[in-house]
N, C-alpha and C positions, 0 to 999 in steps of 0.2 A: 504494500499499500504506499510505503514511503517513496518507492521509486515513481509511483504514479503521480504524487505531488510534485516530485522533482521535474518530471517530464512536462507536466501541466505548466509549472512555473516557467520553465525554459521556453515552452511553446508560447506562452503569453508575452514573455519578453520579446521574442522574435517577431510575433504578430504586431506588437506595438511598434517596434523599431521599423519593421517593414512597411507598416501602414503609413508612417510618417515619411519615410524615404520614397515611397511611390506616390505620395501626395493624397492618399485617401483620408488622412486626418492631419490636423496641426498639433505639434508638440505642446502647444499651449491650451489645448482642449481638455475638457474634463475626462473624455473617453481615454485619452492617452495616459493621463495621471492614474485613472482607475485601473487600467490594464497593467501598469507598472506595480501598482499597489497590490493587485491580485497576484501578480507574478512573484513578487518578493515574499508575499505571505505564504504562497504555495511552497516556495523553495525553503523558507524557514520552517514550515511544518515538516517538510521531508527530512529535516536534520534531527528529528526526534529519535530516530533509531540509531544513527550514526552521526553524532554531533561533531561539527567542526567549527571552532570558534571564529576563524577568519571569514568564513562563508556566513556565519550568523551575523558577525558584525557588519558585513557588507549589506545583507538583507534588511537588517534593522535601520541601518542609515538610509536605504532605499525607501523603506516604509515611512521614516520620519520626513524625508524630503517629499514623498508623495502626499503625506498629510498637510505639509506646508503648502504644497501646490493646490490642494483641494481648498484650503483655507483662502488662499489668494484668489482663486477662481470664484468662491462664494462671495468674497468681499467685493470683487468687481461686479458681480451679478446684482448684489444688493444696492451698491452705489448706482448702477445703471437704472434699477427700478425706482430708486429714490428720486433720481433726476427727472424720471418721467412722470412722477406724481405731482410735481409742481405745476 
């Protein structure tokens, strides 16, 4: 089961990066950030059986950066809606 999470995570990383490179999505869109968050989370879960601290630190950093990205996108969205209310 841990290998399944590993492959799902790697697949999500590749899908996210490929989608940006082929112009399907923008790197500043919520979809890209959520794909990266899901990828990092899946890889982190895969480490439960065979823990590797360096990979874990990288995935945690990726998760934190994704959460920051989500907060920035939400802030922009709220600011945009607040401007429209005036």
